[in-house]
N, C-alpha and C positions, 0 to 999 in steps of 0.2 A: 229813239232817234228818228228824225224825219228826213224824207227825201227833199232835196232842193230841186228847183226846176232844172238847173244845170245838170245835176246828177242824173235825173230821169232822161233828159234829152240825149246826154252822152251815152248812157247805157242802151237806150233804144236804138241808137245808131250802130252800136257795136254788136248788139244781139247776144244770144245765149252762147254758152260754151259747152263743156262736156256734159253728157246726159247719161250717167250711170245710175240706174234705179236702185233705191235702197232695199227693196224687197222684191221677191219674184212677182211678176205681173201676168195677168191673162193676156191673150192675144190682142194686138192693136185694134182699136175701134175703127180705124180707117184701113181699108185693104185695097190693094191694086185691082182686085176683081169686082169691087163694088163702087164704081165711079159715081153712082148717084148720090153718095154721101158727100155733102158739101164741105169744102175746105174753108168756107166763110166762117170766121170766128164768131159772128153773131147770127149764124143761120138759125132759122126757126125750126125747132125740133119738138117731138112729142114729149110731154111731161105727164106720164101716167095715161089713164084712159080718157080723161076729160079735158085736158089742156094742151096747148102748144105754146112754147116760149122761146126766147132767144137763148142760144147756147151760153152766152155770158149774161149775168145779171148784176145789178148793183144792190148792195146791202147797206142798211143805214144803222147797223148796230155795233159799230166799232166802239168799244167801251160804252155801250149803250146801257143806260140805267136812269131811273127816275125821270123818264121822258126827255132825255137828252143823250147826245152821243158826240163823238169827236167831230163829225161833220157839222152838226148844229151849233156846237161850241165855237166854230169858226165864224158864225153869223148866218142868219137865215137867208140873206141875199146871196151869200156865197153858196149855201146849200142848194138853193134853187138853181143857180147857174150850173152847178155840177150835175144836177138831175137833168136839166135841159140838154146839157152837153152829152150826157150818156144816151139820151133818146136820139139825138142827132147823129150819134156815133153808131146807131143800130141796136142799142140795148133796149130790150122790150120786156124785161122782168125786173120789177121794182119790189124789193123785199123790205117790208115795213114790220113794225110791231108796236103795240101800245107802249111797251117798255122804252122804245127808242124816241117817242115823240115826233115821229117823222110824217104823220098823216097830213098835217096842214101844209107844210112846205112842198111836199110831193104833189099834193092836189093843185097848189098854185103853179108849180112848175109845168104841170101837164094839162093845165086848164084848156088850152087851145088845140090839144092833140086829139085825134079821133079815139074815142074810148075803146073801140075794138082793135086798136093797133098796139095795145100793150097789156101786160098782165100785172095786176096788183095782188100782192101777197101781204097778209098781215097775220098777227098772232095774238092770242088772248092769254094774259098772264094771271095765274091763279096762286102764285106763291105769296106768303104773308108779307114779305118786304119787296122793295123794288119800285113801287109806285107811291106817289105822295099821299094818297088816301088809303085808309085801312080797308074799306069795303071792297069785296070782289064779287060784283054782280055776275049772274049767269051769262053764258056765252051769247045768248040771243040778245040780251040787253046791251052787252058790250058791242056786238057787231052792228046793232042799229046806230049806236053812237059813231062807230068807225065809218059807216056809210055817209054820215053827215060830214065828218071830218075830212074824208077823202073826196067828198063832193061827187058821189057816184051812185048809180042805181043798183049796182051789184059789185061784189068783190070776187075776183077769180079764185082765190085760194085763202082759206082761213085755217090756221093751225093752232093746236094747243101747244103752248110755248114751254120749252125746256123741261121735258119729262126726264126724270133721273132714276127710275126704277122700273122693274118689270110688271108692277101692279097698276100702272097708270090706266090700262084699259078697264080696270075695275073701279078705281077711285074717280075716274073722269067719265064714268058711264053716262051720267046725266048730261054733262056738257057735250058728249059725243052725240047723244040723241037730239039735243037742241040744235046742234050744227047740222045734223041730217035733216031736220025739219026746215031749216033755212035753205038748205040745198034744194029740197023739194019745192019750195016757194020761189026759187030762182034768185034769191038774194045773194047766194054764193054759188059758185060752180063746182068747187071741190073743197075737201077738208083733209086734214092730216095732223101731223105732229112734228115738232122739232125735238130731237133726242140728244141727251147728254150722258148717256150710259149705254153700254152694250146690252144690258138687260132690257132697256127701253126699246132699243132697236129690235131685239128678238121678239118683243111683244108686238111691235109694229109689223114685223114679218108675218105674224100669225093672224093679225086682225083684218077681217074683210072690210071694216069701216074705213081703213086708211087708204086715201088716194095718193098722197104725196108725203114724203119724209124729208126733213132737213137733217143732214148729218155732217159731222166734222171729218174732213179727210185731207191728208197730204202724205207725202212719201216717207216722212220721218216720224209720224205720230205726234207731232207737236200740237198741243192744245186739243188732242183727240180723246176719244173715250177709252182707247187702248191702242196697241200697236197695229199697224195696217194689216198684218197677216191675221189678226183676230177680227178686225172690223170688216174688211172687204168681203170675206165669205158670207157674212150676215147681210151685207148690202146686196150681194148677188142674189140671195134668197128673196129679198124684198123686191128687187128689180125684175127677177124672173117671174114673179107672181103678177106682174102688170102694174105695179105701183111706180110712180115717178120718184126720182131722187134729185134733190138739190144739194150740191156739195158746198160747204162753207169751210172757213179756216184754211183755204188753199195757201195763203201766205203766212200760215201759222199765227194768225191774229197779229200780224205785223212783224213776226220774228224773222221773216225772210225779206223784209222790205229793202234792206241794204245789200242783199246778196242775189244778183241776177241769176247765178247758176242754180241756187236753191229754188228760185221761182220757176225756172225752166224745168227742173227735175220734178217739181210738184205738178206742174201742168201736164207733163208727159205721163206721169204716174196716174193721174186722175183720168186722162183721156184713154189710156191703155186699159184701165180697169173695166171698161165696158158697162159700168153700172151707174154712172153719174150722168144725168141728162143736162142739168143746168149748173154752171159754176158761178157762185156769187162772191164778190169781193167788196170790201168796204172802202171804195175809192173816196179819197178826201180832196184830191185835186184832179184837174182834167188830164194832166200829163200821165197820171197813173192809169187812166182809162186807155189812152193811146198805147202806153207801154204794154199793158196786159193784152190788148187786142193783137198787137204785133207778135207777141210771144206765142199766143195761142195759134195764130195763123202760121207762124214758122214751124211750130210743133206739128200741126196737122199736115203740112207739106212734108216734113221729115217722115212721119208715120206712113203717109201714102207712098213715099219713095222706097222705103225699106220693106213694105209689106209684100 
């Protein structure tokens, strides 16, 4: 099911309702005694040791596969308009991947924006299916292609995409070394991994190579690696070690799209966790961006009030 413009505008006007968390949560990230923490939903925040990014990011991987996604399926002109709208709305984190086919339209949408005003993330895909061609060149070859596609001299964050077991730090050792070389050359600023299993997250927590982790998180465990009470303690270990965390699947991969209360609960849960730096959502229309920003701002205000 998809939101209509009327549904989004009416729900944005009404705002969220009850906010009972599904699992026990750590203390709020916003506290009355720390007024320096911005309530701006798109405030620039640290993302690990090497990057800073907006608290809200836009992802291009909703049903992403074979270099297309829901956003690009709506048409490239539409995709470019959404990207530009996101930038104008204060979003400064743009989450790409080779799998999504987003590089070219993101580059076109941001072509006249100052390069140091936004963060580009992308991911290298090594699984045997998912891309049109069978070959899987090494990370350095892929990244040099990405640089051309994104029309940039450097990429802020490059990740190994969709690791699903605890052995990835061994099986991907060569790719990790190649990405480290690119980082030393200044072609990328940081590297990391997107995880789709708790064992992969555990490996990321132990790895000194990891700068930033992508993880699936919401209050119900929808489309997550496990239930929140299993995943969040691992994320705390990752974050406490100085690594950045990008949270995805906050809307349950669209499962909460038509339920404003579930969206509010998920936002509050993630903000209260204290271990997610950037929240990315696969916005498909501009109204979704406005709605999410309003809900994050309202949640930050509530957390500051009750702290």
